[in-house]
C-alpha positions, 0 to 999 in steps of 0.5 A: 033795475039791473045791477050793471045799470045800477052801478052806473047810475051810483057812478054816475052820481059820484060813487058810493059816499056821495049817493050815501049822502044824498040819501042819507044812509051809511056809504056800507048800505049803498056797498049792500044796493050795489053787493046785492043788485037792489037799492030799496024802493024808496031810495029807488023813487028818490034818485029818480025824482031828483035824477030821472034822466038816469033811469031813462025818465023825464018830467012832463006836467009835474009826473015822471015818464019813460022816456021811449027809445025814438024821443031819446034821439 
């Protein structure tokens, strides 16, 4: 995940403190994710499952699939 996109996702979810509450981690952890440009795999999968649209995903038959550009319009 690109750092700019990760920052947009965190901001879209309400910012560092809100994401920390959602992921049950300290706000400092989310600040470190921003700084390092990396969300730990388990937290990333949780956020993708809860908010697929922020990652260009959608649910289909109980699975997450990537939205192709022509489907997004």
